[in-house]
Backbone atoms as SQL, in Angstrom:
CREATE TABLE atoms (id INTEGER PRIMARY KEY, chain TEXT, resi INTEGER, resn TEXT, atom TEXT, x REAL, y REAL, z REAL);
INSERT INTO atoms VALUES
  (1, 'A', 1, 'MET', 'N', 0.839, -1.178, 0.000),
  (2, 'A', 1, 'MET', 'CA', 0.000, 0.000, 0.000),
  (3, 'A', 1, 'MET', 'C', 0.882, 1.239, 0.000),
  (4, 'A', 2, 'ASP', 'N', 0.350, 2.287, -0.583),
  (5, 'A', 2, 'ASP', 'CA', 1.070, 3.540, -0.473),
  (6, 'A', 2, 'ASP', 'C', 0.543, 4.300, 0.745),
  (7, 'A', 3, 'TRP', 'N', 1.056, 5.488, 0.967),
  (8, 'A', 3, 'TRP', 'CA', 0.700, 6.252, 2.176),
  (9, 'A', 3, 'TRP', 'C', -0.767, 6.675, 2.196),
  (10, 'A', 4, 'SER', 'N', -1.408, 6.715, 1.035),
  (11, 'A', 4, 'SER', 'CA', -2.832, 7.091, 1.004),
  (12, 'A', 4, 'SER', 'C', -3.759, 5.884, 1.156),
  (13, 'A', 5, 'GLY', 'N', -3.183, 4.674, 1.249),
  (14, 'A', 5, 'GLY', 'CA', -3.987, 3.472, 1.431),
  (15, 'A', 5, 'GLY', 'C', -4.301, 2.728, 0.145),
  (16, 'A', 6, 'LYS', 'N', -3.758, 3.182, -0.972),
  (17, 'A', 6, 'LYS', 'CA', -3.994, 2.510, -2.247),
  (18, 'A', 6, 'LYS', 'C', -3.172, 1.219, -2.311),
  (19, 'A', 7, 'LEU', 'N', -3.833, 0.107, -2.671),
  (20, 'A', 7, 'LEU', 'CA', -3.161, -1.179, -2.791),
  (21, 'A', 7, 'LEU', 'C', -2.308, -1.176, -4.051),
  (22, 'A', 8, 'LEU', 'N', -1.012, -1.400, -3.891),
  (23, 'A', 8, 'LEU', 'CA', -0.096, -1.383, -5.025),
  (24, 'A', 8, 'LEU', 'C', 0.209, -2.779, -5.550),
  (25, 'A', 9, 'LYS', 'N', 0.395, -3.749, -4.636),
  (26, 'A', 9, 'LYS', 'CA', 0.769, -5.096, -5.038),
  (27, 'A', 9, 'LYS', 'C', 0.395, -6.057, -3.923),
  (28, 'A', 10, 'THR', 'N', 0.098, -7.294, -4.269),
  (29, 'A', 10, 'THR', 'CA', -0.186, -8.308, -3.262),
  (30, 'A', 10, 'THR', 'C', 0.847, -9.426, -3.365),
  (31, 'A', 11, 'TYR', 'N', 1.085, -10.079, -2.252),
  (32, 'A', 11, 'TYR', 'CA', 2.016, -11.205, -2.177),
  (33, 'A', 11, 'TYR', 'C', 1.322, -12.341, -1.441),
  (34, 'A', 12, 'ALA', 'N', 1.783, -13.562, -1.672),
  (35, 'A', 12, 'ALA', 'CA', 1.241, -14.725, -0.976),
  (36, 'A', 12, 'ALA', 'C', 2.379, -15.532, -0.374),
  (37, 'A', 13, 'SER', 'N', 2.121, -16.127, 0.794),
  (38, 'A', 13, 'SER', 'CA', 3.086, -17.034, 1.413),
  (39, 'A', 13, 'SER', 'C', 2.322, -18.227, 1.956),
  (40, 'A', 14, 'ALA', 'N', 3.051, -19.219, 2.446),
  (41, 'A', 14, 'ALA', 'CA', 2.424, -20.407, 3.021),
  (42, 'A', 14, 'ALA', 'C', 2.007, -20.185, 4.466),
  (43, 'A', 15, 'SER', 'N', 2.192, -18.990, 4.990),
  (44, 'A', 15, 'SER', 'CA', 1.803, -18.694, 6.369),
  (45, 'A', 15, 'SER', 'C', 0.305, -18.878, 6.543),
  (46, 'A', 16, 'GLN', 'N', -0.089, -19.568, 7.587),
  (47, 'A', 16, 'GLN', 'CA', -1.505, -19.767, 7.873),
  (48, 'A', 16, 'GLN', 'C', -2.036, -18.701, 8.827),
  (49, 'A', 17, 'VAL', 'N', -1.235, -18.307, 9.793),
  (50, 'A', 17, 'VAL', 'CA', -1.618, -17.288, 10.777),
  (51, 'A', 17, 'VAL', 'C', -0.477, -16.280, 10.833),
  (52, 'A', 18, 'THR', 'N', -0.646, -15.137, 10.194),
  (53, 'A', 18, 'THR', 'CA', 0.408, -14.130, 10.144),
  (54, 'A', 18, 'THR', 'C', 0.285, -13.193, 11.332),
  (55, 'A', 19, 'SER', 'N', 1.369, -13.088, 12.105),
  (56, 'A', 19, 'SER', 'CA', 1.342, -12.235, 13.281),
  (57, 'A', 19, 'SER', 'C', 2.121, -10.946, 13.092),
  (58, 'A', 20, 'ALA', 'N', 2.976, -10.881, 12.083),
  (59, 'A', 20, 'ALA', 'CA', 3.750, -9.655, 11.866),
  (60, 'A', 20, 'ALA', 'C', 4.274, -9.618, 10.435),
  (61, 'A', 21, 'LEU', 'N', 4.543, -8.411, 9.979),
  (62, 'A', 21, 'LEU', 'CA', 5.160, -8.191, 8.674),
  (63, 'A', 21, 'LEU', 'C', 6.310, -7.211, 8.841),
  (64, 'A', 22, 'ALA', 'N', 7.347, -7.403, 8.056),
  (65, 'A', 22, 'ALA', 'CA', 8.454, -6.450, 8.009),
  (66, 'A', 22, 'ALA', 'C', 8.884, -6.360, 6.555),
  (67, 'A', 23, 'VAL', 'N', 9.410, -5.216, 6.174),
  (68, 'A', 23, 'VAL', 'CA', 9.791, -5.019, 4.777),
  (69, 'A', 23, 'VAL', 'C', 11.165, -4.368, 4.698),
  (70, 'A', 24, 'SER', 'N', 11.906, -4.736, 3.656),
  (71, 'A', 24, 'SER', 'CA', 13.174, -4.081, 3.344),
  (72, 'A', 24, 'SER', 'C', 13.123, -3.697, 1.866),
  (73, 'A', 25, 'ASP', 'N', 14.225, -3.236, 1.323),
  (74, 'A', 25, 'ASP', 'CA', 14.252, -2.860, -0.085),
  (75, 'A', 25, 'ASP', 'C', 14.020, -4.058, -1.010),
  (76, 'A', 26, 'THR', 'N', 14.421, -5.258, -0.565),
  (77, 'A', 26, 'THR', 'CA', 14.347, -6.426, -1.428),
  (78, 'A', 26, 'THR', 'C', 13.459, -7.549, -0.897),
  (79, 'A', 27, 'SER', 'N', 13.016, -7.462, 0.353),
  (80, 'A', 27, 'SER', 'CA', 12.290, -8.580, 0.956),
  (81, 'A', 27, 'SER', 'C', 11.061, -8.140, 1.725),
  (82, 'A', 28, 'LEU', 'N', 10.104, -9.047, 1.786),
  (83, 'A', 28, 'LEU', 'CA', 8.972, -8.936, 2.689),
  (84, 'A', 28, 'LEU', 'C', 9.086, -10.121, 3.627),
  (85, 'A', 29, 'TYR', 'N', 9.105, -9.858, 4.929),
  (86, 'A', 29, 'TYR', 'CA', 9.204, -10.910, 5.932),
  (87, 'A', 29, 'TYR', 'C', 7.830, -11.108, 6.544),
  (88, 'A', 30, 'VAL', 'N', 7.330, -12.336, 6.455),
  (89, 'A', 30, 'VAL', 'CA', 6.025, -12.697, 7.003),
  (90, 'A', 30, 'VAL', 'C', 6.292, -13.624, 8.186),
  (91, 'A', 31, 'ILE', 'N', 5.881, -13.209, 9.377),
  (92, 'A', 31, 'ILE', 'CA', 6.119, -14.000, 10.571),
  (93, 'A', 31, 'ILE', 'C', 4.836, -14.737, 10.918),
  (94, 'A', 32, 'ALA', 'N', 4.901, -16.066, 10.885),
  (95, 'A', 32, 'ALA', 'CA', 3.742, -16.916, 11.140),
  (96, 'A', 32, 'ALA', 'C', 3.822, -17.456, 12.556),
  (97, 'A', 33, 'ASN', 'N', 2.805, -17.155, 13.341),
  (98, 'A', 33, 'ASN', 'CA', 2.735, -17.593, 14.727),
  (99, 'A', 33, 'ASN', 'C', 1.576, -18.566, 14.856),
  (100, 'A', 34, 'ASN', 'N', 1.825, -19.828, 14.542),
  (101, 'A', 34, 'ASN', 'CA', 0.782, -20.832, 14.487),
  (102, 'A', 34, 'ASN', 'C', 0.806, -21.756, 15.690),
  (103, 'A', 35, 'GLU', 'N', -0.248, -22.513, 15.830),
  (104, 'A', 35, 'GLU', 'CA', -0.286, -23.554, 16.857),
  (105, 'A', 35, 'GLU', 'C', 0.723, -24.635, 16.498),
  (106, 'A', 36, 'THR', 'N', 1.067, -25.463, 17.466),
  (107, 'A', 36, 'THR', 'CA', 2.105, -26.472, 17.247),
  (108, 'A', 36, 'THR', 'C', 1.696, -27.575, 16.291),
  (109, 'A', 37, 'ASP', 'N', 0.405, -27.690, 15.976),
  (110, 'A', 37, 'ASP', 'CA', -0.011, -28.750, 15.055),
  (111, 'A', 37, 'ASP', 'C', 0.195, -28.378, 13.584),
  (112, 'A', 38, 'TYR', 'N', 0.635, -27.152, 13.292),
  (113, 'A', 38, 'TYR', 'CA', 0.954, -26.779, 11.923),
  (114, 'A', 38, 'TYR', 'C', 2.405, -27.155, 11.656),
  (115, 'A', 39, 'PRO', 'N', 2.657, -28.006, 10.684),
  (116, 'A', 39, 'PRO', 'CA', 4.050, -28.378, 10.381),
  (117, 'A', 39, 'PRO', 'C', 4.716, -27.307, 9.526),
  (118, 'A', 40, 'PRO', 'N', 6.047, -27.358, 9.388),
  (119, 'A', 40, 'PRO', 'CA', 6.699, -26.474, 8.429),
  (120, 'A', 40, 'PRO', 'C', 6.107, -26.757, 7.055),
  (121, 'A', 41, 'PRO', 'N', 6.007, -25.865, 6.120),
  (122, 'A', 41, 'PRO', 'CA', 6.561, -24.517, 6.122),
  (123, 'A', 41, 'PRO', 'C', 5.610, -23.448, 6.644),
  (124, 'A', 42, 'TYR', 'N', 4.563, -23.823, 7.364),
  (125, 'A', 42, 'TYR', 'CA', 3.558, -22.841, 7.759),
  (126, 'A', 42, 'TYR', 'C', 3.992, -21.960, 8.919),
  (127, 'A', 43, 'THR', 'N', 4.819, -22.485, 9.817),
  (128, 'A', 43, 'THR', 'CA', 5.273, -21.697, 10.960),
  (129, 'A', 43, 'THR', 'C', 6.654, -21.121, 10.683),
  (130, 'A', 44, 'GLY', 'N', 6.982, -20.030, 11.364),
  (131, 'A', 44, 'GLY', 'CA', 8.309, -19.445, 11.226),
  (132, 'A', 44, 'GLY', 'C', 8.288, -18.140, 10.451),
  (133, 'A', 45, 'VAL', 'N', 9.459, -17.773, 9.930),
  (134, 'A', 45, 'VAL', 'CA', 9.635, -16.528, 9.185),
  (135, 'A', 45, 'VAL', 'C', 9.748, -16.869, 7.706),
  (136, 'A', 46, 'HIS', 'N', 8.870, -16.269, 6.905),
  (137, 'A', 46, 'HIS', 'CA', 8.870, -16.475, 5.456),
  (138, 'A', 46, 'HIS', 'C', 9.529, -15.254, 4.814),
  (139, 'A', 47, 'ASN', 'N', 10.556, -15.470, 3.983),
  (140, 'A', 47, 'ASN', 'CA', 11.220, -14.380, 3.279),
  (141, 'A', 47, 'ASN', 'C', 10.751, -14.394, 1.840),
  (142, 'A', 48, 'LEU', 'N', 10.044, -13.331, 1.431),
  (143, 'A', 48, 'LEU', 'CA', 9.547, -13.226, 0.063),
  (144, 'A', 48, 'LEU', 'C', 10.356, -12.192, -0.705),
  (145, 'A', 49, 'ASP', 'N', 10.711, -12.511, -1.923),
  (146, 'A', 49, 'ASP', 'CA', 11.406, -11.585, -2.812),
  (147, 'A', 49, 'ASP', 'C', 10.374, -10.602, -3.354),
  (148, 'A', 50, 'VAL', 'N', 10.553, -9.302, -3.097),
  (149, 'A', 50, 'VAL', 'CA', 9.549, -8.333, -3.538),
  (150, 'A', 50, 'VAL', 'C', 9.563, -8.131, -5.048),
  (151, 'A', 51, 'ALA', 'N', 10.662, -8.472, -5.721),
  (152, 'A', 51, 'ALA', 'CA', 10.715, -8.328, -7.180),
  (153, 'A', 51, 'ALA', 'C', 9.923, -9.428, -7.881),
  (154, 'A', 52, 'THR', 'N', 9.991, -10.647, -7.354),
  (155, 'A', 52, 'THR', 'CA', 9.340, -11.778, -8.018),
  (156, 'A', 52, 'THR', 'C', 8.074, -12.250, -7.301),
  (157, 'A', 53, 'GLY', 'N', 7.950, -11.935, -6.013),
  (158, 'A', 53, 'GLY', 'CA', 6.821, -12.413, -5.224),
  (159, 'A', 53, 'GLY', 'C', 6.973, -13.852, -4.766),
  (160, 'A', 54, 'LYS', 'N', 8.124, -14.461, -5.021),
  (161, 'A', 54, 'LYS', 'CA', 8.350, -15.861, -4.660),
  (162, 'A', 54, 'LYS', 'C', 9.028, -15.972, -3.298),
  (163, 'A', 55, 'THR', 'N', 8.757, -17.077, -2.614),
  (164, 'A', 55, 'THR', 'CA', 9.376, -17.339, -1.321),
  (165, 'A', 55, 'THR', 'C', 10.830, -17.731, -1.524),
  (166, 'A', 56, 'ARG', 'N', 11.734, -17.030, -0.829),
  (167, 'A', 56, 'ARG', 'CA', 13.150, -17.389, -0.874),
  (168, 'A', 56, 'ARG', 'C', 13.452, -18.503, 0.114),
  (169, 'A', 57, 'TRP', 'N', 12.953, -18.325, 1.335),
  (170, 'A', 57, 'TRP', 'CA', 13.194, -19.324, 2.385),
  (171, 'A', 57, 'TRP', 'C', 12.173, -19.174, 3.497),
  (172, 'A', 58, 'VAL', 'N', 12.057, -20.230, 4.302),
  (173, 'A', 58, 'VAL', 'CA', 11.240, -20.229, 5.507),
  (174, 'A', 58, 'VAL', 'C', 12.112, -20.785, 6.614),
  (175, 'A', 59, 'LYS', 'N', 12.213, -20.062, 7.722),
  (176, 'A', 59, 'LYS', 'CA', 13.028, -20.520, 8.851),
  (177, 'A', 59, 'LYS', 'C', 12.163, -20.630, 10.086),
  (178, 'A', 60, 'GLN', 'N', 12.349, -21.708, 10.807),
  (179, 'A', 60, 'GLN', 'CA', 11.621, -21.924, 12.047),
  (180, 'A', 60, 'GLN', 'C', 12.130, -20.980, 13.136),
  (181, 'A', 61, 'ILE', 'N', 11.249, -20.607, 14.037),
  (182, 'A', 61, 'ILE', 'CA', 11.618, -19.814, 15.205),
  (183, 'A', 61, 'ILE', 'C', 11.691, -20.776, 16.377),
  (184, 'A', 62, 'PRO', 'N', 12.882, -20.990, 16.950),
  (185, 'A', 62, 'PRO', 'CA', 12.951, -21.905, 18.083),
  (186, 'A', 62, 'PRO', 'C', 12.205, -21.329, 19.283),
  (187, 'A', 63, 'LEU', 'N', 11.345, -22.127, 19.858),
  (188, 'A', 63, 'LEU', 'CA', 10.578, -21.685, 21.009),
  (189, 'A', 63, 'LEU', 'C', 11.143, -22.320, 22.270),
  (190, 'A', 64, 'ALA', 'N', 11.151, -21.562, 23.354),
  (191, 'A', 64, 'ALA', 'CA', 11.631, -22.061, 24.639),
  (192, 'A', 64, 'ALA', 'C', 10.575, -21.758, 25.685),
  (193, 'A', 65, 'ALA', 'N', 10.600, -22.517, 26.744),
  (194, 'A', 65, 'ALA', 'CA', 9.659, -22.272, 27.839),
  (195, 'A', 65, 'ALA', 'C', 9.971, -20.934, 28.493),
  (196, 'A', 66, 'ALA', 'N', 8.946, -20.284, 28.993),
  (197, 'A', 66, 'ALA', 'CA', 9.130, -19.006, 29.684),
  (198, 'A', 66, 'ALA', 'C', 9.890, -19.227, 30.979),
  (199, 'A', 67, 'ALA', 'N', 10.618, -18.216, 31.415),
  (200, 'A', 67, 'ALA', 'CA', 11.361, -18.309, 32.675),
  (201, 'A', 67, 'ALA', 'C', 10.375, -18.435, 33.830),
  (202, 'A', 68, 'PRO', 'N', 10.609, -19.376, 34.722),
  (203, 'A', 68, 'PRO', 'CA', 9.680, -19.549, 35.847),
  (204, 'A', 68, 'PRO', 'C', 9.808, -18.418, 36.862),
  (205, 'A', 69, 'MET', 'N', 8.749, -18.196, 37.607),
  (206, 'A', 69, 'MET', 'CA', 8.769, -17.193, 38.665),
  (207, 'A', 69, 'MET', 'C', 9.461, -17.770, 39.893),
  (208, 'A', 70, 'ALA', 'N', 10.280, -16.984, 40.525),
  (209, 'A', 70, 'ALA', 'CA', 10.927, -17.416, 41.767),
  (210, 'A', 70, 'ALA', 'C', 9.948, -17.228, 42.926),
  (211, 'A', 71, 'ARG', 'N', 10.183, -17.916, 44.029),
  (212, 'A', 71, 'ARG', 'CA', 9.277, -17.848, 45.179),
  (213, 'A', 71, 'ARG', 'C', 9.238, -16.473, 45.833),
  (214, 'A', 72, 'ASN', 'N', 10.298, -15.695, 45.692),
  (215, 'A', 72, 'ASN', 'CA', 10.345, -14.391, 46.353),
  (216, 'A', 72, 'ASN', 'C', 9.749, -13.255, 45.521),
  (217, 'A', 73, 'GLY', 'N', 9.028, -13.592, 44.470),
  (218, 'A', 73, 'GLY', 'CA', 8.393, -12.573, 43.643),
  (219, 'A', 73, 'GLY', 'C', 9.307, -11.939, 42.635),
  (220, 'A', 74, 'MET', 'N', 10.482, -12.503, 42.440),
  (221, 'A', 74, 'MET', 'CA', 11.432, -11.991, 41.468),
  (222, 'A', 74, 'MET', 'C', 11.379, -12.897, 40.238),
  (223, 'A', 75, 'MET', 'N', 11.654, -12.345, 39.060),
  (224, 'A', 75, 'MET', 'CA', 11.690, -13.176, 37.867),
  (225, 'A', 75, 'MET', 'C', 13.039, -13.865, 37.810),
  (226, 'A', 76, 'ALA', 'N', 13.018, -15.132, 37.480),
  (227, 'A', 76, 'ALA', 'CA', 14.265, -15.883, 37.329),
  (228, 'A', 76, 'ALA', 'C', 15.048, -15.365, 36.137),
  (229, 'A', 77, 'ASN', 'N', 16.347, -15.267, 36.258),
  (230, 'A', 77, 'ASN', 'CA', 17.264, -14.879, 35.176),
  (231, 'A', 77, 'ASN', 'C', 17.003, -13.469, 34.631),
  (232, 'A', 78, 'CYS', 'N', 16.384, -12.597, 35.375),
  (233, 'A', 78, 'CYS', 'CA', 16.091, -11.250, 34.874),
  (234, 'A', 78, 'CYS', 'C', 16.630, -10.177, 35.821),
  (235, 'A', 79, 'GLY', 'N', 17.711, -10.424, 36.478),
  (236, 'A', 79, 'GLY', 'CA', 18.254, -9.446, 37.396),
  (237, 'A', 79, 'GLY', 'C', 17.559, -9.509, 38.746),
  (238, 'A', 80, 'SER', 'N', 17.578, -8.421, 39.475),
  (239, 'A', 80, 'SER', 'CA', 17.035, -8.445, 40.827),
  (240, 'A', 80, 'SER', 'C', 15.891, -7.477, 41.020),
  (241, 'A', 81, 'SER', 'N', 15.231, -7.047, 39.967),
  (242, 'A', 81, 'SER', 'CA', 14.124, -6.095, 40.113),
  (243, 'A', 81, 'SER', 'C', 12.862, -6.832, 40.519),
  (244, 'A', 82, 'PRO', 'N', 12.187, -6.398, 41.582),
  (245, 'A', 82, 'PRO', 'CA', 10.939, -7.060, 41.971),
  (246, 'A', 82, 'PRO', 'C', 9.842, -6.781, 40.957),
  (247, 'A', 83, 'ILE', 'N', 8.930, -7.694, 40.872),
  (248, 'A', 83, 'ILE', 'CA', 7.798, -7.522, 39.966),
  (249, 'A', 83, 'ILE', 'C', 6.746, -6.687, 40.679),
  (250, 'A', 84, 'GLY', 'N', 6.297, -5.615, 40.007),
  (251, 'A', 84, 'GLY', 'CA', 5.389, -4.636, 40.549),
  (252, 'A', 84, 'GLY', 'C', 4.225, -5.159, 41.235);
């Protein structure tokens, strides 16, 4: 889209649930945040070539468990600031 909201071009990716978009001079990055039952290539970051509209690559985003809360109300591995 341009600044006035006019649609200039459309692109397609294998993303099923798109949670974010980013753009550069040569690429459109489509970030897919899907449930765990979606296999690749649906989850992860899709890199689309803006000149051709074709997918260059799809990379998985490694997910890790959230840091557990400590008993004293402090977040584990986040310094010593108490949680409000």
